[in-house]
C-alpha beads as a LAMMPS data file, in Angstrom:
LAMMPS data file: protein, C-alpha beads

187 atoms
186 bonds

1 atom types
1 bond types

-500.0 500.0 xlo xhi
-500.0 500.0 ylo yhi
-500.0 500.0 zlo zhi

Masses

1 110.0

Atoms # bond

1 1 1 249.549 -452.023 439.528
2 1 1 249.464 -449.545 436.710
3 1 1 250.920 -451.086 433.603
4 1 1 252.897 -448.775 431.330
5 1 1 251.753 -448.424 427.767
6 1 1 254.290 -448.691 425.007
7 1 1 254.843 -445.352 423.413
8 1 1 257.306 -442.913 422.013
9 1 1 257.469 -440.698 425.086
10 1 1 259.527 -443.105 427.245
11 1 1 261.970 -443.788 424.431
12 1 1 262.143 -440.125 423.477
13 1 1 262.837 -439.065 427.067
14 1 1 265.545 -441.695 427.399
15 1 1 267.072 -440.451 424.129
16 1 1 267.119 -436.936 425.581
17 1 1 268.723 -438.156 428.807
18 1 1 271.461 -439.982 426.869
19 1 1 272.139 -436.853 424.802
20 1 1 272.317 -434.583 427.844
21 1 1 274.815 -436.869 429.564
22 1 1 277.206 -436.602 426.628
23 1 1 279.944 -438.674 428.273
24 1 1 280.777 -442.313 428.934
25 1 1 277.583 -442.674 431.038
26 1 1 275.421 -441.810 428.020
27 1 1 277.237 -444.369 425.879
28 1 1 276.943 -447.011 428.616
29 1 1 273.229 -446.276 429.132
30 1 1 272.689 -446.501 425.380
31 1 1 274.467 -449.866 425.285
32 1 1 272.413 -451.161 428.242
33 1 1 269.213 -449.977 426.608
34 1 1 270.084 -451.845 423.402
35 1 1 270.860 -455.019 425.371
36 1 1 267.541 -454.798 427.226
37 1 1 265.668 -454.455 423.936
38 1 1 267.611 -457.372 422.400
39 1 1 266.830 -459.577 425.394
40 1 1 263.141 -458.623 425.443
41 1 1 261.714 -457.059 422.276
42 1 1 258.365 -456.493 424.073
43 1 1 259.924 -454.324 426.784
44 1 1 258.192 -451.047 427.641
45 1 1 260.401 -448.080 428.428
46 1 1 259.393 -445.186 430.648
47 1 1 261.123 -442.359 432.442
48 1 1 260.077 -441.926 436.065
49 1 1 261.025 -440.116 439.237
50 1 1 261.758 -436.683 437.816
51 1 1 262.815 -434.162 440.456
52 1 1 264.807 -430.927 440.640
53 1 1 268.061 -432.772 441.305
54 1 1 267.370 -435.113 438.354
55 1 1 265.050 -433.311 435.908
56 1 1 265.570 -435.906 433.167
57 1 1 264.301 -438.698 435.441
58 1 1 265.327 -442.353 435.509
59 1 1 264.777 -444.798 432.637
60 1 1 262.694 -447.785 433.742
61 1 1 262.146 -450.950 431.703
62 1 1 258.962 -452.983 432.227
63 1 1 257.469 -456.271 431.157
64 1 1 254.546 -457.238 433.429
65 1 1 256.396 -455.417 436.199
66 1 1 259.641 -453.537 436.592
67 1 1 262.629 -455.324 435.097
68 1 1 265.269 -452.756 435.980
69 1 1 266.060 -449.065 436.234
70 1 1 269.011 -447.181 434.772
71 1 1 270.149 -444.570 437.276
72 1 1 272.981 -442.243 436.318
73 1 1 275.224 -440.924 439.044
74 1 1 278.230 -438.628 438.832
75 1 1 280.825 -441.396 438.783
76 1 1 278.838 -444.490 437.904
77 1 1 275.748 -445.996 436.314
78 1 1 273.509 -448.205 438.468
79 1 1 271.151 -450.784 437.013
80 1 1 268.750 -451.806 439.763
81 1 1 266.720 -454.976 439.306
82 1 1 263.533 -454.619 441.341
83 1 1 263.293 -458.345 442.121
84 1 1 266.973 -459.154 441.666
85 1 1 267.257 -461.202 444.860
86 1 1 264.827 -463.707 443.332
87 1 1 266.938 -464.155 440.190
88 1 1 269.747 -466.634 439.696
89 1 1 273.030 -464.942 438.881
90 1 1 275.456 -467.789 438.091
91 1 1 278.013 -465.465 436.462
92 1 1 278.026 -462.988 439.353
93 1 1 276.941 -459.956 437.354
94 1 1 275.247 -458.326 440.350
95 1 1 277.783 -456.357 442.362
96 1 1 275.609 -454.190 444.646
97 1 1 272.759 -454.831 447.062
98 1 1 273.922 -458.397 447.545
99 1 1 272.708 -458.484 451.148
100 1 1 269.253 -457.122 450.318
101 1 1 266.149 -459.265 450.414
102 1 1 264.477 -457.886 447.272
103 1 1 266.651 -455.901 444.859
104 1 1 270.087 -456.325 443.329
105 1 1 272.099 -453.911 441.224
106 1 1 274.918 -453.724 438.730
107 1 1 277.174 -450.723 439.228
108 1 1 279.166 -449.722 436.149
109 1 1 282.135 -447.352 436.379
110 1 1 283.948 -445.704 433.502
111 1 1 285.904 -448.313 431.564
112 1 1 283.965 -451.326 432.963
113 1 1 282.914 -453.964 430.456
114 1 1 279.440 -455.464 430.658
115 1 1 279.107 -459.218 430.157
116 1 1 276.448 -458.891 427.458
117 1 1 275.377 -462.538 427.447
118 1 1 275.019 -462.686 431.237
119 1 1 273.211 -459.336 431.326
120 1 1 270.679 -460.460 428.698
121 1 1 270.176 -463.682 430.671
122 1 1 269.347 -461.589 433.752
123 1 1 266.859 -459.507 431.747
124 1 1 265.157 -462.674 430.479
125 1 1 265.119 -464.116 434.009
126 1 1 263.524 -460.909 435.358
127 1 1 260.848 -461.039 432.656
128 1 1 260.183 -464.718 433.398
129 1 1 259.919 -463.916 437.116
130 1 1 257.452 -461.096 436.419
131 1 1 255.344 -463.333 434.179
132 1 1 255.368 -466.111 436.775
133 1 1 254.312 -463.640 439.485
134 1 1 251.452 -462.403 437.281
135 1 1 250.314 -465.952 436.560
136 1 1 250.266 -466.880 440.248
137 1 1 247.382 -464.465 440.671
138 1 1 249.067 -461.916 442.853
139 1 1 246.300 -459.932 444.510
140 1 1 246.023 -456.290 445.273
141 1 1 247.334 -454.764 448.482
142 1 1 244.026 -452.970 448.895
143 1 1 241.614 -454.254 451.569
144 1 1 239.177 -455.322 448.839
145 1 1 241.939 -457.291 447.095
146 1 1 242.959 -458.993 450.327
147 1 1 239.334 -459.833 451.072
148 1 1 238.896 -461.367 447.632
149 1 1 241.913 -463.585 448.265
150 1 1 240.673 -464.564 451.732
151 1 1 243.710 -462.984 453.405
152 1 1 241.829 -460.282 455.302
153 1 1 238.430 -458.796 455.762
154 1 1 237.477 -455.789 453.651
155 1 1 235.448 -454.403 456.561
156 1 1 236.867 -454.083 460.097
157 1 1 235.713 -456.919 462.350
158 1 1 235.323 -454.606 465.352
159 1 1 234.537 -450.963 465.877
160 1 1 235.982 -448.594 468.434
161 1 1 233.897 -445.773 469.842
162 1 1 235.354 -442.393 470.731
163 1 1 234.485 -442.963 474.406
164 1 1 236.727 -446.067 474.457
165 1 1 239.849 -444.104 473.527
166 1 1 240.244 -441.294 476.072
167 1 1 244.007 -441.005 475.515
168 1 1 243.492 -439.558 472.040
169 1 1 243.813 -435.892 471.195
170 1 1 240.530 -434.100 470.453
171 1 1 241.247 -434.079 466.685
172 1 1 241.823 -437.838 466.751
173 1 1 238.571 -438.324 468.684
174 1 1 236.814 -436.350 465.951
175 1 1 238.131 -438.784 463.349
176 1 1 236.911 -441.772 465.379
177 1 1 233.530 -440.048 465.818
178 1 1 233.319 -439.406 462.075
179 1 1 234.080 -443.065 461.343
180 1 1 231.425 -444.196 463.844
181 1 1 228.858 -442.080 462.032
182 1 1 229.990 -443.353 458.593
183 1 1 229.627 -446.980 459.726
184 1 1 226.113 -446.255 460.959
185 1 1 225.259 -444.794 457.534
186 1 1 226.693 -447.816 455.726
187 1 1 225.075 -450.452 457.967

Bonds

1 1 1 2
2 1 2 3
3 1 3 4
4 1 4 5
5 1 5 6
6 1 6 7
7 1 7 8
8 1 8 9
9 1 9 10
10 1 10 11
11 1 11 12
12 1 12 13
13 1 13 14
14 1 14 15
15 1 15 16
16 1 16 17
17 1 17 18
18 1 18 19
19 1 19 20
20 1 20 21
21 1 21 22
22 1 22 23
23 1 23 24
24 1 24 25
25 1 25 26
26 1 26 27
27 1 27 28
28 1 28 29
29 1 29 30
30 1 30 31
31 1 31 32
32 1 32 33
33 1 33 34
34 1 34 35
35 1 35 36
36 1 36 37
37 1 37 38
38 1 38 39
39 1 39 40
40 1 40 41
41 1 41 42
42 1 42 43
43 1 43 44
44 1 44 45
45 1 45 46
46 1 46 47
47 1 47 48
48 1 48 49
49 1 49 50
50 1 50 51
51 1 51 52
52 1 52 53
53 1 53 54
54 1 54 55
55 1 55 56
56 1 56 57
57 1 57 58
58 1 58 59
59 1 59 60
60 1 60 61
61 1 61 62
62 1 62 63
63 1 63 64
64 1 64 65
65 1 65 66
66 1 66 67
67 1 67 68
68 1 68 69
69 1 69 70
70 1 70 71
71 1 71 72
72 1 72 73
73 1 73 74
74 1 74 75
75 1 75 76
76 1 76 77
77 1 77 78
78 1 78 79
79 1 79 80
80 1 80 81
81 1 81 82
82 1 82 83
83 1 83 84
84 1 84 85
85 1 85 86
86 1 86 87
87 1 87 88
88 1 88 89
89 1 89 90
90 1 90 91
91 1 91 92
92 1 92 93
93 1 93 94
94 1 94 95
95 1 95 96
96 1 96 97
97 1 97 98
98 1 98 99
99 1 99 100
100 1 100 101
101 1 101 102
102 1 102 103
103 1 103 104
104 1 104 105
105 1 105 106
106 1 106 107
107 1 107 108
108 1 108 109
109 1 109 110
110 1 110 111
111 1 111 112
112 1 112 113
113 1 113 114
114 1 114 115
115 1 115 116
116 1 116 117
117 1 117 118
118 1 118 119
119 1 119 120
120 1 120 121
121 1 121 122
122 1 122 123
123 1 123 124
124 1 124 125
125 1 125 126
126 1 126 127
127 1 127 128
128 1 128 129
129 1 129 130
130 1 130 131
131 1 131 132
132 1 132 133
133 1 133 134
134 1 134 135
135 1 135 136
136 1 136 137
137 1 137 138
138 1 138 139
139 1 139 140
140 1 140 141
141 1 141 142
142 1 142 143
143 1 143 144
144 1 144 145
145 1 145 146
146 1 146 147
147 1 147 148
148 1 148 149
149 1 149 150
150 1 150 151
151 1 151 152
152 1 152 153
153 1 153 154
154 1 154 155
155 1 155 156
156 1 156 157
157 1 157 158
158 1 158 159
159 1 159 160
160 1 160 161
161 1 161 162
162 1 162 163
163 1 163 164
164 1 164 165
165 1 165 166
166 1 166 167
167 1 167 168
168 1 168 169
169 1 169 170
170 1 170 171
171 1 171 172
172 1 172 173
173 1 173 174
174 1 174 175
175 1 175 176
176 1 176 177
177 1 177 178
178 1 178 179
179 1 179 180
180 1 180 181
181 1 181 182
182 1 182 183
183 1 183 184
184 1 184 185
185 1 185 186
186 1 186 187
């Protein structure tokens, strides 16, 4: 996983996004940002997922993995915790994605109050979860990473020749033929 590097660009882009909003969503995002930084002074802030419908992108806060994102919508602000389902939420701050197996979110509408203490507790819990996941030696999803962990072989255990797959289209047979030749070169 690529780890973000602390820098001015993420903070500057988030500043610009808050300014362009210019309404209650900008104030709420600014408040959330301050709470995240209070809960975890080592947090790294980036802006990701820029697209024509959202040219300013989405603020993302990291600490050894994604903590949460701050998505702005027309009528609400959504704070999505990437691993929220794994976090304890004794005060019931999460109010969206409650049936999901991985993420949880907090949806904030105009006039909603954020339980600052509970929110900071969730941020700290997300950081602790990320650190614990890093310390458990999570391996790569690449074949080489799986092989190193003993979960799977880095090299296929069997080979298929193009003559064994007659139901393939000619272009697919060409790919199989190419792979046969590459394996011969490697072996």
